[in-house]
N, CA, C and O atoms as CSV, one atom per row, in Angstrom:
chain,resi,resn,atom,element,x,y,z
A,1,MET,N,N,-201.625,63.517,-107.061
A,1,MET,CA,C,-201.978,64.728,-107.770
A,1,MET,C,C,-202.802,65.625,-106.852
A,1,MET,O,O,-203.591,65.137,-106.043
A,2,ALA,N,N,-202.620,66.908,-106.979
A,2,ALA,CA,C,-203.311,67.878,-106.127
A,2,ALA,C,C,-204.797,67.952,-106.483
A,2,ALA,O,O,-205.178,67.771,-107.639
A,3,ASP,N,N,-205.624,68.218,-105.480
A,3,ASP,CA,C,-207.060,68.408,-105.678
A,3,ASP,C,C,-207.272,69.726,-106.418
A,3,ASP,O,O,-206.791,70.765,-105.965
A,4,GLU,N,N,-207.979,69.705,-107.540
A,4,GLU,CA,C,-208.175,70.899,-108.365
A,4,GLU,C,C,-208.975,71.980,-107.652
A,4,GLU,O,O,-208.832,73.158,-107.976
A,5,ASN,N,N,-209.817,71.607,-106.685
A,5,ASN,CA,C,-210.649,72.576,-105.982
A,5,ASN,C,C,-209.984,73.137,-104.728
A,5,ASN,O,O,-210.463,74.119,-104.160
A,6,ALA,N,N,-208.893,72.527,-104.295
A,6,ALA,CA,C,-208.218,72.979,-103.068
A,6,ALA,C,C,-207.381,74.224,-103.362
A,6,ALA,O,O,-206.891,74.386,-104.480
A,7,PRO,N,N,-207.211,75.102,-102.376
A,7,PRO,CA,C,-206.351,76.273,-102.587
A,7,PRO,C,C,-204.913,75.821,-102.842
A,7,PRO,O,O,-204.460,74.827,-102.274
A,8,LEU,N,N,-204.212,76.542,-103.685
A,8,LEU,CA,C,-202.843,76.167,-104.043
A,8,LEU,C,C,-201.863,76.745,-103.026
A,8,LEU,O,O,-201.189,77.744,-103.280
A,9,ASN,N,N,-201.803,76.087,-101.868
A,9,ASN,CA,C,-200.844,76.472,-100.842
A,9,ASN,C,C,-200.391,75.226,-100.106
A,9,ASN,O,O,-200.979,74.157,-100.269
A,10,GLY,N,N,-199.359,75.354,-99.304
A,10,GLY,CA,C,-198.864,74.210,-98.550
A,10,GLY,C,C,-198.490,73.067,-99.468
A,10,GLY,O,O,-197.666,73.234,-100.368
A,11,TYR,N,N,-199.082,71.916,-99.251
A,11,TYR,CA,C,-198.775,70.734,-100.038
A,11,TYR,C,C,-199.861,70.426,-101.073
A,11,TYR,O,O,-199.907,69.321,-101.614
A,12,ASN,N,N,-200.724,71.389,-101.348
A,12,ASN,CA,C,-201.811,71.165,-102.287
A,12,ASN,C,C,-201.446,71.481,-103.734
A,12,ASN,O,O,-202.279,71.315,-104.625
A,13,ALA,N,N,-200.239,71.926,-103.983
A,13,ALA,CA,C,-199.842,72.298,-105.338
A,13,ALA,C,C,-198.780,71.327,-105.854
A,13,ALA,O,O,-198.107,70.642,-105.083
A,14,TYR,N,N,-198.655,71.292,-107.154
A,14,TYR,CA,C,-197.650,70.450,-107.784
A,14,TYR,C,C,-196.894,71.291,-108.792
A,14,TYR,O,O,-197.499,71.948,-109.639
A,15,LEU,N,N,-195.581,71.273,-108.703
A,15,LEU,CA,C,-194.741,72.016,-109.630
A,15,LEU,C,C,-194.176,71.039,-110.647
A,15,LEU,O,O,-193.458,70.104,-110.294
A,16,HIS,N,N,-194.503,71.260,-111.893
A,16,HIS,CA,C,-193.971,70.403,-112.949
A,16,HIS,C,C,-192.686,71.010,-113.486
A,16,HIS,O,O,-192.674,72.145,-113.962
A,17,VAL,N,N,-191.598,70.240,-113.405
A,17,VAL,CA,C,-190.311,70.676,-113.939
A,17,VAL,C,C,-189.939,69.684,-115.035
A,17,VAL,O,O,-189.833,68.483,-114.788
A,18,PRO,N,N,-189.741,70.200,-116.253
A,18,PRO,CA,C,-189.371,69.296,-117.346
A,18,PRO,C,C,-188.081,68.528,-117.022
A,18,PRO,O,O,-187.191,69.046,-116.349
A,19,ASP,N,N,-187.997,67.289,-117.511
A,19,ASP,CA,C,-186.849,66.430,-117.204
A,19,ASP,C,C,-185.517,67.084,-117.553
A,19,ASP,O,O,-184.562,66.981,-116.783
A,20,GLU,N,N,-185.439,67.746,-118.688
A,20,GLU,CA,C,-184.183,68.375,-119.110
A,20,GLU,C,C,-183.755,69.466,-118.126
A,20,GLU,O,O,-182.576,69.576,-117.791
A,21,ARG,N,N,-184.699,70.257,-117.674
A,21,ARG,CA,C,-184.391,71.327,-116.712
A,21,ARG,C,C,-184.011,70.732,-115.359
A,21,ARG,O,O,-183.098,71.230,-114.700
A,22,ARG,N,N,-184.698,69.677,-114.941
A,22,ARG,CA,C,-184.374,69.018,-113.667
A,22,ARG,C,C,-182.958,68.447,-113.732
A,22,ARG,O,O,-182.200,68.556,-112.769
A,23,PHE,N,N,-182.598,67.836,-114.868
A,23,PHE,CA,C,-181.249,67.299,-115.039
A,23,PHE,C,C,-180.208,68.412,-114.927
A,23,PHE,O,O,-179.181,68.236,-114.271
A,24,THR,N,N,-180.465,69.551,-115.560
A,24,THR,CA,C,-179.539,70.690,-115.510
A,24,THR,C,C,-179.373,71.189,-114.083
A,24,THR,O,O,-178.253,71.457,-113.650
A,25,CYS,N,N,-180.457,71.314,-113.356
A,25,CYS,CA,C,-180.394,71.766,-111.961
A,25,CYS,C,C,-179.612,70.768,-111.100
A,25,CYS,O,O,-178.780,71.169,-110.286
A,26,ASP,N,N,-179.876,69.487,-111.277
A,26,ASP,CA,C,-179.161,68.465,-110.510
A,26,ASP,C,C,-177.671,68.496,-110.817
A,26,ASP,O,O,-176.847,68.348,-109.914
A,27,LEU,N,N,-177.320,68.686,-112.081
A,27,LEU,CA,C,-175.918,68.764,-112.471
A,27,LEU,C,C,-175.244,69.973,-111.824
A,27,LEU,O,O,-174.133,69.860,-111.306
A,28,LEU,N,N,-175.906,71.117,-111.851
A,28,LEU,CA,C,-175.347,72.318,-111.234
A,28,LEU,C,C,-175.174,72.150,-109.721
A,28,LEU,O,O,-174.190,72.620,-109.150
A,29,LYS,N,N,-176.120,71.486,-109.085
A,29,LYS,CA,C,-176.003,71.225,-107.646
A,29,LYS,C,C,-174.770,70.369,-107.354
A,29,LYS,O,O,-174.026,70.646,-106.414
A,30,GLU,N,N,-174.559,69.339,-108.156
A,30,GLU,CA,C,-173.391,68.475,-107.961
A,30,GLU,C,C,-172.091,69.252,-108.153
A,30,GLU,O,O,-171.138,69.065,-107.397
A,31,LEU,N,N,-172.049,70.119,-109.158
A,31,LEU,CA,C,-170.849,70.924,-109.393
A,31,LEU,C,C,-170.571,71.854,-108.214
A,31,LEU,O,O,-169.420,72.015,-107.808
A,32,ILE,N,N,-171.614,72.460,-107.667
A,32,ILE,CA,C,-171.444,73.347,-106.508
A,32,ILE,C,C,-170.901,72.553,-105.324
A,32,ILE,O,O,-169.983,73.008,-104.641
A,33,TRP,N,N,-171.462,71.372,-105.077
A,33,TRP,CA,C,-170.955,70.556,-103.971
A,33,TRP,C,C,-169.493,70.186,-104.182
A,33,TRP,O,O,-168.695,70.253,-103.247
A,34,PHE,N,N,-169.139,69.799,-105.394
A,34,PHE,CA,C,-167.773,69.344,-105.674
A,34,PHE,C,C,-166.775,70.492,-105.601
A,34,PHE,O,O,-165.734,70.364,-104.957
A,35,TYR,N,N,-167.080,71.616,-106.255
A,35,TYR,CA,C,-166.114,72.698,-106.375
A,35,TYR,C,C,-166.171,73.729,-105.248
A,35,TYR,O,O,-165.213,74.477,-105.058
A,36,VAL,N,N,-167.266,73.784,-104.502
A,36,VAL,CA,C,-167.393,74.822,-103.475
A,36,VAL,C,C,-167.576,74.215,-102.083
A,36,VAL,O,O,-166.722,74.385,-101.212
A,37,ILE,N,N,-168.673,73.520,-101.877
A,37,ILE,CA,C,-169.043,73.099,-100.530
A,37,ILE,C,C,-168.076,72.074,-99.957
A,37,ILE,O,O,-167.663,72.202,-98.804
A,38,ASP,N,N,-167.704,71.060,-100.732
A,38,ASP,CA,C,-166.804,70.019,-100.245
A,38,ASP,C,C,-165.350,70.253,-100.635
A,38,ASP,O,O,-164.541,69.331,-100.534
A,39,ASN,N,N,-164.997,71.442,-101.070
A,39,ASN,CA,C,-163.633,71.740,-101.492
A,39,ASN,C,C,-162.717,71.807,-100.272
A,39,ASN,O,O,-162.901,72.676,-99.419
A,40,PRO,N,N,-161.731,70.907,-100.169
A,40,PRO,CA,C,-160.835,70.910,-99.012
A,40,PRO,C,C,-160.083,72.232,-98.834
A,40,PRO,O,O,-159.758,72.614,-97.710
A,41,ALA,N,N,-159.811,72.920,-99.926
A,41,ALA,CA,C,-159.090,74.188,-99.829
A,41,ALA,C,C,-159.915,75.249,-99.110
A,41,ALA,O,O,-159.360,76.202,-98.564
A,42,LEU,N,N,-161.229,75.091,-99.106
A,42,LEU,CA,C,-162.091,76.064,-98.440
A,42,LEU,C,C,-162.464,75.659,-97.018
A,42,LEU,O,O,-163.120,76.425,-96.311
A,43,ALA,N,N,-162.060,74.477,-96.595
A,43,ALA,CA,C,-162.468,73.963,-95.284
A,43,ALA,C,C,-162.039,74.886,-94.153
A,43,ALA,O,O,-162.818,75.127,-93.231
A,44,SER,N,N,-160.816,75.409,-94.204
A,44,SER,CA,C,-160.360,76.277,-93.121
A,44,SER,C,C,-161.147,77.583,-93.106
A,44,SER,O,O,-161.466,78.103,-92.036
A,45,GLN,N,N,-161.459,78.112,-94.274
A,45,GLN,CA,C,-162.244,79.342,-94.349
A,45,GLN,C,C,-163.660,79.098,-93.826
A,45,GLN,O,O,-164.198,79.919,-93.084
A,46,GLN,N,N,-164.256,77.983,-94.206
A,46,GLN,CA,C,-165.596,77.650,-93.738
A,46,GLN,C,C,-165.599,77.451,-92.226
A,46,GLN,O,O,-166.538,77.872,-91.551
A,47,ASN,N,N,-164.563,76.817,-91.688
A,47,ASN,CA,C,-164.462,76.619,-90.242
A,47,ASN,C,C,-164.354,77.964,-89.531
A,47,ASN,O,O,-164.995,78.177,-88.501
A,48,GLY,N,N,-163.547,78.868,-90.076
A,48,GLY,CA,C,-163.417,80.194,-89.491
A,48,GLY,C,C,-164.732,80.956,-89.509
A,48,GLY,O,O,-165.079,81.623,-88.534
A,49,SER,N,N,-165.460,80.860,-90.603
A,49,SER,CA,C,-166.748,81.545,-90.709
A,49,SER,C,C,-167.744,81.004,-89.691
A,49,SER,O,O,-168.478,81.767,-89.063
A,50,ARG,N,N,-167.764,79.682,-89.531
A,50,ARG,CA,C,-168.648,79.061,-88.538
A,50,ARG,C,C,-168.322,79.571,-87.130
A,50,ARG,O,O,-169.216,79.852,-86.332
A,51,ARG,N,N,-167.030,79.682,-86.848
A,51,ARG,CA,C,-166.616,80.147,-85.516
A,51,ARG,C,C,-167.038,81.592,-85.291
A,51,ARG,O,O,-167.518,81.932,-84.210
A,52,ILE,N,N,-166.866,82.438,-86.288
A,52,ILE,CA,C,-167.267,83.844,-86.159
A,52,ILE,C,C,-168.754,83.946,-85.840
A,52,ILE,O,O,-169.145,84.656,-84.914
A,53,VAL,N,N,-169.576,83.243,-86.599
A,53,VAL,CA,C,-171.025,83.304,-86.387
A,53,VAL,C,C,-171.390,82.736,-85.018
A,53,VAL,O,O,-172.206,83.323,-84.307
A,54,ALA,N,N,-170.803,81.611,-84.640
A,54,ALA,CA,C,-171.115,80.994,-83.341
A,54,ALA,C,C,-170.702,81.902,-82.192
A,54,ALA,O,O,-171.458,82.068,-81.234
A,55,ASP,N,N,-169.514,82.490,-82.274
A,55,ASP,CA,C,-169.060,83.381,-81.203
A,55,ASP,C,C,-169.916,84.638,-81.121
A,55,ASP,O,O,-170.298,85.060,-80.029
A,56,LEU,N,N,-170.219,85.237,-82.267
A,56,LEU,CA,C,-171.077,86.425,-82.253
A,56,LEU,C,C,-172.432,86.118,-81.616
A,56,LEU,O,O,-172.947,86.911,-80.827
A,57,LEU,N,N,-172.998,84.979,-81.958
A,57,LEU,CA,C,-174.291,84.601,-81.391
A,57,LEU,C,C,-174.183,84.402,-79.883
A,57,LEU,O,O,-175.016,84.907,-79.130
A,58,ALA,N,N,-173.178,83.681,-79.442
A,58,ALA,CA,C,-173.009,83.429,-78.005
A,58,ALA,C,C,-172.831,84.740,-77.239
A,58,ALA,O,O,-173.439,84.930,-76.186
A,59,TRP,N,N,-172.007,85.635,-77.760
A,59,TRP,CA,C,-171.764,86.914,-77.087
A,59,TRP,C,C,-173.031,87.762,-77.025
A,59,TRP,O,O,-173.321,88.383,-76.002
A,60,HIS,N,N,-173.778,87.784,-78.118
A,60,HIS,CA,C,-174.996,88.594,-78.148
A,60,HIS,C,C,-176.077,88.031,-77.220
A,60,HIS,O,O,-176.747,88.789,-76.519
A,61,VAL,N,N,-176.246,86.728,-77.214
A,61,VAL,CA,C,-177.262,86.126,-76.341
A,61,VAL,C,C,-176.913,86.377,-74.877
A,61,VAL,O,O,-177.798,86.629,-74.059
A,62,ALA,N,N,-175.619,86.309,-74.546
A,62,ALA,CA,C,-175.187,86.506,-73.162
A,62,ALA,C,C,-175.430,87.933,-72.666
A,62,ALA,O,O,-175.585,88.150,-71.464
A,63,ASP,N,N,-175.463,88.909,-73.581
A,63,ASP,CA,C,-175.615,90.312,-73.169
A,63,ASP,C,C,-176.491,91.071,-74.168
A,63,ASP,O,O,-176.159,92.183,-74.578
A,64,TYR,N,N,-177.603,90.463,-74.551
A,64,TYR,CA,C,-178.436,91.021,-75.612
A,64,TYR,C,C,-178.992,92.398,-75.279
A,64,TYR,O,O,-179.204,93.207,-76.183
A,65,GLU,N,N,-179.231,92.682,-74.007
A,65,GLU,CA,C,-179.812,93.975,-73.644
A,65,GLU,C,C,-178.862,95.137,-73.964
A,65,GLU,O,O,-179.320,96.247,-74.237
A,66,ARG,N,N,-177.560,94.894,-73.932
A,66,ARG,CA,C,-176.588,95.943,-74.254
A,66,ARG,C,C,-176.140,95.889,-75.715
A,66,ARG,O,O,-175.819,96.922,-76.302
A,67,LEU,N,N,-176.116,94.703,-76.297
A,67,LEU,CA,C,-175.482,94.547,-77.603
A,67,LEU,C,C,-176.416,94.667,-78.802
A,67,LEU,O,O,-175.983,95.067,-79.883
A,68,LEU,N,N,-177.682,94.329,-78.629
A,68,LEU,CA,C,-178.595,94.393,-79.778
A,68,LEU,C,C,-178.972,95.835,-80.092
A,68,LEU,O,O,-179.182,96.636,-79.182
A,69,PRO,N,N,-179.059,96.169,-81.389
A,69,PRO,CA,C,-179.523,97.504,-81.758
A,69,PRO,C,C,-181.003,97.681,-81.396
A,69,PRO,O,O,-181.706,96.697,-81.162
A,70,PRO,N,N,-181.475,98.931,-81.351
A,70,PRO,CA,C,-182.858,99.204,-80.900
A,70,PRO,C,C,-183.941,98.423,-81.644
A,70,PRO,O,O,-184.898,97.965,-81.020
A,71,ASP,N,N,-183.814,98.259,-82.966
A,71,ASP,CA,C,-184.866,97.544,-83.689
A,71,ASP,C,C,-184.943,96.080,-83.266
A,71,ASP,O,O,-186.028,95.499,-83.237
A,72,ARG,N,N,-183.817,95.489,-82.944
A,72,ARG,CA,C,-183.820,94.095,-82.479
A,72,ARG,C,C,-184.287,94.007,-81.025
A,72,ARG,O,O,-184.882,93.007,-80.623
A,73,GLN,N,N,-184.021,95.046,-80.243
A,73,GLN,CA,C,-184.528,95.089,-78.872
A,73,GLN,C,C,-186.061,95.083,-78.890
A,73,GLN,O,O,-186.704,94.417,-78.078
A,74,GLU,N,N,-186.629,95.837,-79.831
A,74,GLU,CA,C,-188.095,95.862,-79.968
A,74,GLU,C,C,-188.618,94.483,-80.349
A,74,GLU,O,O,-189.654,94.043,-79.851
A,75,GLU,N,N,-187.904,93.816,-81.224
A,75,GLU,CA,C,-188.303,92.465,-81.639
A,75,GLU,C,C,-188.308,91.518,-80.439
A,75,GLU,O,O,-189.232,90.721,-80.273
A,76,VAL,N,N,-187.269,91.611,-79.605
A,76,VAL,CA,C,-187.202,90.769,-78.412
A,76,VAL,C,C,-188.368,91.089,-77.479
A,76,VAL,O,O,-188.989,90.182,-76.925
A,77,ALA,N,N,-188.665,92.374,-77.304
A,77,ALA,CA,C,-189.782,92.769,-76.434
A,77,ALA,C,C,-191.113,92.258,-76.979
A,77,ALA,O,O,-191.969,91.811,-76.215
A,78,ASP,N,N,-191.288,92.322,-78.292
A,78,ASP,CA,C,-192.543,91.876,-78.910
A,78,ASP,C,C,-192.721,90.363,-78.842
A,78,ASP,O,O,-193.819,89.875,-78.573
A,79,HIS,N,N,-191.632,89.614,-79.088
A,79,HIS,CA,C,-191.745,88.162,-79.206
A,79,HIS,C,C,-191.226,87.402,-77.992
A,79,HIS,O,O,-191.503,86.212,-77.839
A,80,GLY,N,N,-190.470,88.085,-77.125
A,80,GLY,CA,C,-189.982,87.443,-75.913
A,80,GLY,C,C,-188.890,86.418,-76.136
A,80,GLY,O,O,-188.689,85.544,-75.293
A,81,SER,N,N,-188.169,86.504,-77.264
A,81,SER,CA,C,-187.129,85.526,-77.537
A,81,SER,C,C,-185.806,86.217,-77.855
A,81,SER,O,O,-185.569,86.616,-78.996
A,82,PRO,N,N,-184.937,86.359,-76.837
A,82,PRO,CA,C,-183.627,86.957,-77.095
A,82,PRO,C,C,-182.815,86.184,-78.133
A,82,PRO,O,O,-182.113,86.784,-78.947
A,83,LEU,N,N,-182.911,84.857,-78.103
A,83,LEU,CA,C,-182.177,84.056,-79.076
A,83,LEU,C,C,-182.613,84.394,-80.491
A,83,LEU,O,O,-181.775,84.559,-81.378
A,84,ARG,N,N,-183.914,84.497,-80.707
A,84,ARG,CA,C,-184.430,84.829,-82.036
A,84,ARG,C,C,-183.961,86.207,-82.474
A,84,ARG,O,O,-183.545,86.384,-83.618
A,85,GLY,N,N,-184.025,87.192,-81.572
A,85,GLY,CA,C,-183.571,88.539,-81.898
A,85,GLY,C,C,-182.096,88.566,-82.247
A,85,GLY,O,O,-181.687,89.258,-83.179
A,86,CYS,N,N,-181.294,87.814,-81.501
A,86,CYS,CA,C,-179.850,87.751,-81.767
A,86,CYS,C,C,-179.569,87.050,-83.096
A,86,CYS,O,O,-178.720,87.499,-83.867
A,87,CYS,N,N,-180.274,85.961,-83.365
A,87,CYS,CA,C,-180.106,85.249,-84.644
A,87,CYS,C,C,-180.475,86.157,-85.810
A,87,CYS,O,O,-179.760,86.210,-86.812
A,88,ASP,N,N,-181.586,86.867,-85.680
A,88,ASP,CA,C,-182.009,87.765,-86.755
A,88,ASP,C,C,-180.981,88.861,-86.984
A,88,ASP,O,O,-180.683,89.211,-88.126
A,89,HIS,N,N,-180.438,89.405,-85.899
A,89,HIS,CA,C,-179.439,90.471,-86.030
A,89,HIS,C,C,-178.181,89.961,-86.727
A,89,HIS,O,O,-177.701,90.581,-87.677
A,90,ILE,N,N,-177.651,88.847,-86.262
A,90,ILE,CA,C,-176.399,88.332,-86.824
A,90,ILE,C,C,-176.588,87.882,-88.266
A,90,ILE,O,O,-175.701,88.072,-89.098
A,91,SER,N,N,-177.729,87.290,-88.562
A,91,SER,CA,C,-177.961,86.838,-89.942
A,91,SER,C,C,-178.169,88.007,-90.893
A,91,SER,O,O,-178.041,87.845,-92.107
A,92,SER,N,N,-178.488,89.191,-90.356
A,92,SER,CA,C,-178.680,90.353,-91.227
A,92,SER,C,C,-177.371,91.058,-91.564
A,92,SER,O,O,-177.349,91.944,-92.417
A,93,LEU,N,N,-176.280,90.672,-90.901
A,93,LEU,CA,C,-174.988,91.305,-91.149
A,93,LEU,C,C,-174.389,90.830,-92.465
A,93,LEU,O,O,-174.553,89.675,-92.858
A,94,THR,N,N,-173.696,91.735,-93.133
A,94,THR,CA,C,-172.914,91.311,-94.287
A,94,THR,C,C,-171.672,90.591,-93.765
A,94,THR,O,O,-171.377,90.644,-92.571
A,95,GLU,N,N,-170.958,89.931,-94.643
A,95,GLU,CA,C,-169.738,89.244,-94.229
A,95,GLU,C,C,-168.738,90.239,-93.636
A,95,GLU,O,O,-168.102,89.959,-92.620
A,96,ARG,N,N,-168.607,91.386,-94.271
A,96,ARG,CA,C,-167.677,92.426,-93.781
A,96,ARG,C,C,-168.108,92.946,-92.413
A,96,ARG,O,O,-167.273,93.097,-91.521
A,97,GLN,N,N,-169.387,93.220,-92.239
A,97,GLN,CA,C,-169.877,93.705,-90.948
A,97,GLN,C,C,-169.634,92.673,-89.847
A,97,GLN,O,O,-169.210,93.023,-88.746
A,98,ALA,N,N,-169.903,91.401,-90.147
A,98,ALA,CA,C,-169.709,90.342,-89.152
A,98,ALA,C,C,-168.234,90.248,-88.768
A,98,ALA,O,O,-167.910,90.093,-87.591
A,99,LEU,N,N,-167.355,90.338,-89.736
A,99,LEU,CA,C,-165.920,90.253,-89.456
A,99,LEU,C,C,-165.450,91.445,-88.625
A,99,LEU,O,O,-164.696,91.270,-87.668
A,100,LEU,N,N,-165.887,92.651,-88.980
A,100,LEU,CA,C,-165.514,93.833,-88.198
A,100,LEU,C,C,-166.045,93.744,-86.768
A,100,LEU,O,O,-165.333,94.070,-85.819
A,101,LEU,N,N,-167.282,93.308,-86.616
A,101,LEU,CA,C,-167.875,93.169,-85.295
A,101,LEU,C,C,-167.144,92.104,-84.489
A,101,LEU,O,O,-166.888,92.290,-83.300
A,102,TYR,N,N,-166.809,90.994,-85.127
A,102,TYR,CA,C,-166.064,89.929,-84.449
A,102,TYR,C,C,-164.711,90.444,-83.975
A,102,TYR,O,O,-164.314,90.198,-82.836
A,103,HIS,N,N,-164.008,91.152,-84.841
A,103,HIS,CA,C,-162.702,91.695,-84.461
A,103,HIS,C,C,-162.829,92.642,-83.280
A,103,HIS,O,O,-162.004,92.620,-82.367
A,104,ARG,N,N,-163.846,93.460,-83.298
A,104,ARG,CA,C,-164.060,94.415,-82.212
A,104,ARG,C,C,-164.398,93.683,-80.911
A,104,ARG,O,O,-163.813,93.973,-79.867
A,105,MET,N,N,-165.328,92.746,-80.965
A,105,MET,CA,C,-165.788,92.084,-79.740
A,105,MET,C,C,-164.774,91.096,-79.180
A,105,MET,O,O,-164.743,90.859,-77.973
A,106,SER,N,N,-163.944,90.520,-80.042
A,106,SER,CA,C,-162.944,89.554,-79.573
A,106,SER,C,C,-161.671,90.238,-79.098
A,106,SER,O,O,-160.824,89.609,-78.463
A,107,GLY,N,N,-161.533,91.529,-79.404
A,107,GLY,CA,C,-160.333,92.255,-79.012
A,107,GLY,C,C,-159.213,92.177,-80.021
A,107,GLY,O,O,-158.136,92.725,-79.785
A,108,VAL,N,N,-159.439,91.505,-81.151
A,108,VAL,CA,C,-158.418,91.413,-82.191
A,108,VAL,C,C,-158.061,92.799,-82.703
A,108,VAL,O,O,-156.889,93.125,-82.888
A,109,SER,N,N,-159.083,93.607,-82.927
A,109,SER,CA,C,-158.901,94.979,-83.387
A,109,SER,C,C,-160.068,95.803,-82.850
A,109,SER,O,O,-161.097,95.935,-83.512
A,110,PRO,N,N,-159.905,96.359,-81.644
A,110,PRO,CA,C,-161.027,97.023,-80.999
A,110,PRO,C,C,-161.595,98.218,-81.758
A,110,PRO,O,O,-162.754,98.578,-81.554
A,111,GLY,N,N,-160.812,98.830,-82.618
A,111,GLY,CA,C,-161.313,99.956,-83.388
A,111,GLY,C,C,-161.526,101.183,-82.530
A,111,GLY,O,O,-160.967,101.306,-81.440
A,112,SER,N,N,-162.341,102.086,-83.037
A,112,SER,CA,C,-162.611,103.354,-82.375
A,112,SER,C,C,-164.109,103.504,-82.179
A,112,SER,O,O,-164.907,102.886,-82.884
A,113,ILE,N,N,-164.476,104.324,-81.220
A,113,ILE,CA,C,-165.899,104.562,-80.971
A,113,ILE,C,C,-166.562,105.234,-82.168
A,113,ILE,O,O,-167.779,105.143,-82.334
A,114,THR,N,N,-165.779,105.903,-82.996
A,114,THR,CA,C,-166.352,106.593,-84.157
A,114,THR,C,C,-166.480,105.697,-85.381
A,114,THR,O,O,-167.065,106.104,-86.384
A,115,ASP,N,N,-165.932,104.463,-85.311
A,115,ASP,CA,C,-166.078,103.533,-86.443
A,115,ASP,C,C,-167.527,103.137,-86.601
A,115,ASP,O,O,-168.213,102.848,-85.621
A,116,ARG,N,N,-167.990,103.126,-87.841
A,116,ARG,CA,C,-169.370,102.716,-88.109
A,116,ARG,C,C,-169.383,101.259,-88.548
A,116,ARG,O,O,-168.800,100.902,-89.572
A,117,LEU,N,N,-170.047,100.430,-87.770
A,117,LEU,CA,C,-170.171,99.019,-88.123
A,117,LEU,C,C,-171.356,98.782,-89.038
A,117,LEU,O,O,-171.319,97.925,-89.921
A,118,PHE,N,N,-172.405,99.555,-88.815
A,118,PHE,CA,C,-173.634,99.349,-89.569
A,118,PHE,C,C,-174.026,100.666,-90.203
A,118,PHE,O,O,-173.783,101.734,-89.640
A,119,SER,N,N,-174.634,100.588,-91.379
A,119,SER,CA,C,-175.080,101.816,-92.037
A,119,SER,C,C,-176.471,102.177,-91.632
A,119,SER,O,O,-177.006,103.185,-92.092
């Protein structure tokens, strides 16, 4: 049990979840795993998504000074971690933006200089 006088942060707090609610959450988690995460029909799509993210990250890290937008360049300058800046940039993309960027960078569909990838 948490110390009543300690600040409620880190591991000093205790969250009480009623048994019925915990059971409902556990059941929903199992359904998500069965119907979504472990669904064989989605395996190829999940594999493709993993490849897109991995390739985008590799390409950006290899040439971050040219590829990262200005706000991420500032982040790299402030923190000194190109990998972190690239991860933050790629994770901020929507699925559509990531796919368009992947198509452009891989040469699948180079697009036009006037195409807007980001708003």
